[in-house]
N, C-alpha and C positions, 0 to 999 in steps of 0.2 A: 372821580379823585383816581388818577392812574398810578399805579403802582410804585412808579420811580419818584413819584412825588408822593409818596405816605413817608408819614414823620419817622425817621430810624426808630424810636421807641415804638412804636405800633408794632415795626415791621420784624422785632427783633422778640415779640407779645408772639404773633403768630406763625412764628418760627418755630416759637417753644412748643405751642399746645399740637402743631403739627410735629415735633418728634416725641413726646406725650402720649399722642393717638396711636400711631405706628408701635410703640411700644406696650401700650397695652392690649393692642391685636394680636400682637406676637404671644403673647401671656394666655390669652384667651382660645388660643390655636396649638399649643403648646400644653404636656399631659399636665394631669393635673397632678401637682405636690403630694398631695394626700396619696396617691396612688403609686406614685413612683418607691420602691422600695431603694433604702439609703445604705449602701456600702459600705460595712463595719472592718477596718482592717485589722485590729484585732480581737473579731471574735463576731456573735450573730447579732442581731437589733434587739434591742430591750424589749422586753415582752408588752404584747399591748394587755388593754382591758383593765378592771377596774383597779390593779395592782402596779400598771405604770409608773416608773417614777418613783414607787417605794422603795424600800431596801429591802432587799432580797436573801431570804432565809433557805438554808438548806431545806427548811418543811415547807416552805410557802406553796413548792409546787408539785406536780405530781410526775414522774416520767411519763413521758410520751414517747412512742416509737418512733423512728427514724423515717420519714419518706421514703418509699420503696423498700423499707427493709424488712426481710423475711427470715427467722431464727431459724438454725438449722436442723432437721429432722434427729430426734434422738435417735440415736444409733447402740445400743447396749455393748458392752464391750468384751471382745474375741476373746477366748478363753486361750493360753498358746496352741501354738498346731504342733503336737503329739508325733514321735515317729511309731510309737508303739502304742497297745491301750493299756489300761489301768487294767491289771490281772488279780488284785487283791486291794482291800482298804486297808493300808497303811494305819499303825498306831490307833488300830479300834477296839483294843484291849480285846474282850472275849467276847465280840460281835461277830458276826456273821451275817452276809447278805443274800436272800434267797433273788431270784432271779427265773422270772418264766418269759419264752420268745414264742412269736408268731400270732397271738392273738389280738384283738379278744376274740374268741369262739364262743359261740351261747352255748353248746353242749357240754363245755367242761370249764372255762372261766366261772361262772359263778358258782362251781362245787367248791374252788381254790379259792374265791373270795370268804366265801363264809367259812373255810376253815381255817384261814388267817384272820380274821375275824371274830370268831370262838377263841383264840387264843391270843386276841390281841397284839397281831404281829406285823410288820409293815413289810412289803417287798415291793420288787420292782418287774415292771412288765412292758418289754420292748414290743411293741406293736407293731404291725406292719399297717401302712396307711389303707389298703383297700380292705380290709377285715377291720379298721377302723372307723372306717366311713361308711360299712352297714351294721357298726354295732356300737353305736355313741353313747347308748344308754349304758353300757357298762365299763365305757372311759369314764363317764360318770361317776361311776358309782365307784371304780378305780380311786379317783383322785377325791372322792368325799370320806372316805376310808384313810386318807392320809400317804397311800400309795405313790409311789414316783413311775410316770409314765415314759416309757424311753422311746426312741425312733430306731425301729427294725426297718426302713425303708420302708417304701410303697407295697411293691411286689417279689420281696424276698430273691433279687437274682443275685450273680457273683458279681459282687464289685469290680472285680480286678478286669472284666473282661467289658464294664461300663467305660465310653467317656467322658471326660468331665461334665459335660451338658449332660448327661446321661444320670451321674451321681447324683449331681445338684438338683435334678426333676424328683429324684426318688425318696432322698431324702429333704427337702424341701415341698412338695406335697404332701408330705407325712405329717411334717411338722406343722403345716399350715391344718391340716383337720383336728390334731391334736388342740393348737394354739385354740381355734374355732368354738371347740367342743369343751374343754375345761378351762378357757381363761388363759392360759399359758403354754408356752412352746415346749417342747422337751428339752431338758440340760442335759440328756448323754443318749447318745447313740451305738447301735452293736452293728457291726457287719454280718452279715445273714454267713453262714460256714464260718464265720473269723476269718474272713477273707482279707486284708486290710490293704490300703495301699495310699501313697503319698495323698494322694488325691485327696482320697475319702478325707485322710484326717484333716488335710488345707478347707474344706466343702465342709465339714462338720464343724471346723473352729469358725468359720465364717458367720455359720447359721447356728452359732451361739453356745456348741454342744461338745460338751468331752465324750472323748471314744472310752467306751467297760468292754473288757474280755470277761474272762471268767476261770475261776481255779479247778472246780471243780466239776468235770462234765458228768451226768447223772447216765448219760447217754439213753435216757427214755424214747428220744425219738426213733431207735432201732426196736422200741415197745420189746426187753431183756425179760421183763416180767417185776411184780410188782418188789420181790424180794430181793432181785439185785440192784431197782434202784434205789431202795434203804440200805443195802451195806454200801453202796457207794458212797451214800450221803453220810454215813457213819464213820465210814474210812479217812472221808476226806474233810470230816470235820476241824475248824482249828481257827485262829483267831485272827481276823482280815480276812477269811475266807469266801471266794462268791461262787454261789451253786447256778449251776446252769441246769434250767428246764423249760418244758413245754408244753402250753396251753391250748394251743393248736398244731395245726400242721399233720395232723395224723389222729390215730386213733388215742388219746391222750388219757384212757381211764385208769389205767396204772400210774402216769404220772400222779393225777387226784387221789389214788388211794393210799399211794406211798406217802407223799406228804401226810395224810392222815396219822402217816405211821411214826417218821422222821420226827416233823417238828416238835410233839410231845418231850419225844426223848431229847431233842437238843435242850429244848426251855427245862430240862431236869439234872441237864449236865452243866447247866450255868451259862449256855450261852445266849445273849442277848441277840435276836434278830432284827437288824432294824434296818436304816437305806440311808443314802450317805446325803450329805447337804448337796443344796440348789448350786448351781453357778453363780460367779456374781455378775450383776448385768447391769451395773454403772457407774 
């Protein structure tokens, strides 16, 4: 039988079958609906898994990190950029602060630590990085005894003659040695010779440190004699006073002996030898 002689009803059935076959082929060649994401104009797609379709409760899911999201690195809060260093500890009552610069030196620092330990006194040690790197055991001893380890640059240069990069290297390298050795970077720094400039204040603040000068210079760096050093401390003692001495950088036997004399005298006069608090870092 020819197609033009096919009954109309059979011709319609065959045409319908052809259309259905084409539709099936299109569906089989197209993407799998189960793998095709569905856009939700009002928010993300519903969660998949055993709880899909169940009422969502705040406690039903843990917070998951977003794709490709990296949390910012923790950065400690910077102290303000000072225009001048602290020269004394305000509001300290009858407290004084003893500080020692240029060490640690294995010839003198251990004797100073022993004297401080004998009288249960805390002090501040502003260390030079090149000395600290060679005497890490003394750094640890300072920290274990409760003393404050400060930053006195790497090689004791005149900071005002350095470029900003040079200042950053001198302070940064020293802070790194201290942190690796005692577990905490310095909160305080002191410029060699007391020579500060704007850049040193800015870079010190970037590194999380406050600048500390002094009220009383014992002049022990001149090696003027033990008695002279003791008299300088006696005359300058007072509430909030910061005393400058040295435990390295020359022959410091006079400094060691002077401490043994004036420290018990200060305690007998009612002074409390202490250290400032740490700088906030968060």
